[in-house]
N, C-alpha and C positions, 0 to 999 in steps of 0.2 A: 504494500500500500504506500503510495507516494506521499509527499509532504502536504498535498491538498486534503489529506484525511483530517487535518486539523480544523478544516472548515466545518466539520460536523460538530465539533465541540462548542458548547456554550450557546446553542440556539435556544430560543425561548419557546417552551411548549405551550403556546397559546395561539388562538385564532384571532386575537384582537387586532384590528387594523389590516387584516389580510382576508381577502375574499375566499370563503371556504370552497366555493365551486372552482375558483381559479387554481387553488392548491391541489384540489382533487384531480384536475386535468394534467398536472405536472408529470405523473408517472407515464401516462400514455404519450405525451409529447416527447419526453426524454427517450422513450423506446424508439419512437419514430426518428428522432434526431440521430441516435446511435446507428440505426439501420441505414439512413441516408448518408451519414458521414463515412461509413465503411463500405459503401457501394462502389468499390474500386474496380471499375470495368477494365482498367489497364493491368491489373495484377497478373492475369494469366498470360499476358503477352509483353510483359515489361522488358525482358531481355531482347526480344526481336525489335521492339520499339527503339530502345536505346542503341542497340548495335546496328540494325539495318537502316532505320530512319535517321537516328542520331549520329551514326558513324563512329561510335565509341568502341574502344577495345575493352576487353574484360577488366584490365587494370583500371581504366578510366571509369567503368561502370561501378566497380567496387570501391574506388576512391570516392565516387559520388555518394554511395551509401555511407561510407565512413564520414563524409562531410555532413550528411543528414544526421548521423548518430552524434557527431560532435556538437552540432547545434541543438539537438534534442537535450543533450547533457547541459549545455550552457543555459538553455531557456527553461529548464525544468522548474526552477524556483522563481526566477524573475517574472514569468508570465502569471504566476499566482497572485502577484500584486494587483493585476487587473481585476481578478475575481474578488479579492479582499476589499478593494477600493470602490469598484463600480458594480460588483455583484456577479454571481455565477451566470446569470442570464446573459449579461453582456459578454462574458468570457466565452460562452458557448456560441453566441452569435458571431463573434469575431473569429472563432475557430472555423465555422462553416464558411465565412467569407474568405478567410485566408486560404483554405483548401480549394475553394472555387477558383480564386485568382491564380494559385499555384498550378493548377491543372492547365489553365490557359497559357501561362508563361512557359511551362515545359513543352507544350505543343505548338508554340508560336513559330519557332524556327530551330533547325538543328545546330545550335550554337552552345558551346560548353558554358560560357558565362550565364546564359539563360537557364541552363540546367542547374547550375549552382544556385542561382536566385530562386528558382522554383523549389529546390530542396529546402532552402532556408524557410520559405513560406510554409511548406508542408510541415517542417519541424515546429514552427511556431503554432500552426493549427493543431498539431497533435498535443503540444504542451498546454495550449489553452483549453483543450477538451479534457486532458488527463486529470481525473479525479473530480473535476468541477461538476460533471453530471451526477456522479455518485453522491457527492456532498449535497447537492441540491435535492436529490431524491430523498436522502435520509432526513434532511431537515424538513422537507415537505411532509413526509410521513409522521415525523415527530410532532409537527405543528397540528396535524390532523388527529393526533392521538392514535396513530396506527403504527407505532414504532415496532411492534412485534412482527410486522410484515416486511421488515427491512431485508432480511436474508433472501426471502423469496423474490422480492422486487429487484434486488441486485442481480440475482441469477437471471431474471427475465431480461435485464439490460444486456447481460453478456450473451444471452441467446439471440437477441436482436442484432447484436454486433456480428456474431458468427453468421447469422442469416444474411446480413448485408454482404459479408465477404463471399459467401457461397454463391449468392445470386449474381454479384458482380463478376465473379470468376466465370460462371457458366455463360453469362451474357457477353463478356469481353471478347472471347475467342471468335464467335460468329461475327461480331461487329467488325473486328479487325480483318477477318477473312473476306468480308463483303465490302466494307467501306474503306479499308486501309488501316495502317498501323496507328495513325494519328486519331482516328475516330473515337476509340474508347476513352482516351484522355480528354478530348474535347467535350464529349458527352458527360464525362464525370463531373464537369464543372456545374451541371444543372442540379443534381441531387445535393451537392455540397451547399449551393446557394439556397436551396429549399430548406436545408437544415438550419441555415442561418436565420431564415425568415421565421421558422417555427420556434426557434429559441427566443425570439422577441415576444412570443405569445406566452412564455412562461411567467409564473408569478413567483417573486422572490419572497421566501419566508422570513420572519423576523430573526434577528441575531442579537446576542448580548454584546455590548461594546467592550473594547479593550483587548481584542485578540491581536496577537503579534505574530510576525513571520520571521523565522531565523534567516540570517544571511547565508549565502551559498557556502562560504567557507565554514561557518559554524555547523551547518547541516552535514556536510561531508566529513569534516574532521571529527565531529562529535561521534558519528557512527564508526569511523575508523578506529578511534581510541577504544571503544568498547570491543570491537573485533580483535584488536591487538591484545586486550586484557583477558579475553575469554577464548582459549584454544578450541573449545568445543564449537562455539559459535563461528569461529574463524574457519574451521574445517568445513562446516556447512556452506559458508559463503564461497569458499574456494572451489568446492565441488560444483556448486550451482553455476558460478560464473565461467569457469574453465570449460565445462562441457557445453554450456549454452552458446558460447561464442563460436564453437565449431559446428554445432547443430544448426545454427541460424543460417549457415551458408547454403543449405539445401534450397532455400527460397531463391537464391541467385544462380544455382547450378542446374536445377532440374529442367528448365526449358531448353537449353542446348542439348541435353540428353534426349529429350523427346524429338527434337529435330533430327538428331543423329540416326534414330531408328525409324524415321519416316512418319511420325504421328502428325496428322494435319493440324494446322494452326487453329482451326475451329474447335478442335477437341482439347486444346490445352486447358481450357477452363474446367472441363470435366475432371482432369487430373488434379487441378488445384482444389476443386470442391472435394474430391476424395481425400486429399491431404487434411482438409479441415474436418471432414466427417470422421476420419480416423482419429484425430485428436479428441473429438467429442466422445467417441466410443471408448477410447482408452481411459479418459478421465472418469467417465461414468462407471467403468468397471474396475477402477484402480484398487478399491478395497478387496474385490474378489481376486484380482491378480496377486495382491499382497499375501492373501491367505494361501493361495496355491503355491507360491514361491517360498513361503515360510518366513516372511518378514519384509519390512519396508526397505532395509538396506539392500537386500537381494534384488528387489524390484528396481531401486534406483541404479544399481550396478548394471542390471540388464538394460534399462532404458538408456544408459550412457553407452553401452557396448553396441547395441543394435544399429544406431546411426553410423558408427564406424564400419561395421560389416556391410551396411547398405552402400556406403561410399565405395568400398572395395568391389561389391557386386556391380555397381554402376560402371566402374572402370573396366570390368571384364565382359559385361553383357553386350550382346548385339541384337537381341530380340525384344520386341515390344513388351511382352508380358513381364519379363524379368526386370526391365528398366522401370516400367510403371510400378511394379511391386516394390522395388527397392526405394523408389522415390517416396511412395506412400508410407513405407516402413520407417524411413529416416525422419519424415515429418511427424508421423504419429507419435513416436517415442521421444525424439529429440526436442521438438517444439513444445511438447506437453510437460516434459520433465520438470521444469522450474516450478510449476504449480504444486508438485508433490512436496516441495520443501516448506510450504506455507506453515503447516502445523508445527513442524520441528523448529523453524526459525522463531515463530511467535512464542513458543514455549520457553526458549532460552534467552529472550530479550525482556528486560524489565519494562513494565508498561509505560513508565514515564519516558523511556527512550525508544519506544517501539517505532514510531513514525520516522525518527531520525535515522535509526539503523537500517530500516527497510529501504528508505530513500537512498542511503549510502550504497547499499548492495545493488539497488537498481542502477545507480549511476556507474558503479564499477562494471556491471554487466554491459552497459552501453559503451563504456570506454574500451572494454575488451573486444567487443564486436568491431568497433572502429579500428582497432589495431590489427586484428586478424584479417579484415577485409582486403587491404592492399596486398598483403602477402599472398592470399589466395588468388587475387587478380593477376599478380606477376606469374604465378605458377600456371594459371589457366591460359594465359597468353602464350606460354611456351608449349604446354601440352595439357589439354583438358583431362585426359586420362591420368597423366602423371600427377596432376593436382588432386584428383580424386583419391589416388593411392596414398599420397602424402597425408591428406586430410583424414582418410580412413584409419591409417596407422596412428596418427596423432590422437584421434578420438578414442581409440582402444587404449593407448598408453595413458591418456588422461583419466579414463574410467578407473584404472587400477591405481594410479599414483595419487589422485586427488580425492579418493573416496572418503566421504564423511566418517568420522569416528563412530563406532557402534553406539556409544553412550549418547551421542548427539541425536540419535533417531529413536531412542527408547521412549515408549509411551508412558 
C-alpha cells in the first residue's frame, strides 16, 4: 500500500454537509473510472508499435520503460500533494486527463523526444491515480456508515481494473491489424478523457484537518532504516524485489516471441488476456496451492522458479503452443508473486511505520525494474534468445539465493 493510504486516516464519519446520494454514487463511479483508465488498447501491440512504427531498438524500448519507472518513482509522493490540497476528485480527474494527452503525444509522430514526454505524462497519470481512488472509496464508505464493506468494495475496484486490461488487450490487436499500429493508442485517449470527466462527478467526503505528508527522503529513508534493522523483514523485501524485477520483463519480451512463431497481430490481445486471467486464477487458488505444496515458502520458491524455466523454454521453443504456454506461465506466477508477500510483510512491520515501509519497498521495486530494463535491452538487441537464456538462469539463481527466511513466512 502506497503513501496515499494515509489519506484514509482521520476522515470524519458523518454525513453533515455532504450529499448522501452523491457519496453513494462514488463506488460505482470509481469502478467505472478504474475500468476506463486501464482500457489500454495498445498493451497487446506495444512492442510492434514502438519498434515498427516508432523505429526503436529493444534497448531504446526498455530504456523508455526505465524512464517511465524513474518518473513513477520521483512522482510517487509529490503528486499526492494534489490530492491533499485540492482533493482526490481533482487528482483522479487530472490522472485521466494526463493519460489522454499522453496517448496522443506518443502517437503524434515517431520521435524519441515525444516518446519521452509521453512516458512522463503516463507516469504522472499513474501517480495521480495511485491510491487516490482507494482512499476516496474508503472515506466515502466510512462517511456513509458502510465501513464494513471496504474489503469487498476494494476487491471490486481491482476486478474492474483487470476487466479494463483484458478488454483493452482483446480489442487492441484487431484494431491494430485493421487500422494500423497507431490506432489503438489514438483511440485510448477517449476512455482516459471519459474517466477524467467522470471523476469530476465524484463527491469529496469530509476530512479532519491537520494531516501531513512526509517528504520523499523521509519516506524512503525511514523505510530503509527499518529494513536494515530487521533481517527478517529485509529478507522478504529482497526476495520480492529481486524476483519481481526479472519477472516484469515478460511484458516486454512476449510479443516478439509471438511474432517469431507466426501468431497474427490480431491475436496478440488474446494472449495478453490469458496472461491476466492466469494471474487471477493463481491468486484465487493461492491458498489451495499452498496447502498442496506444504507451505507458503515452497509456493513462493516455485513461483520464482517457474518464470525462469519459462524464459528458458521460450529460448528453445519454435512452436506456437509451447511459446504461448511459456508466456502465460511466466506471467501467471511471476507477475502475481509480489501479492503473496502482503500478509508476511504487514505482519513484520509495526503499524505506525507500515505505510512508510511498504512505500519504500514499492519504490525499491520500481528502481530495480528501471535498472534491469536497459541490461535486458542490450542483450535482446544482440540476441533475443540469448537474452532469454540469461534472464532464465538469473531468475533461477535469484529464486535460490534471495529466498525469504523461513521465520519470515511463519503464520
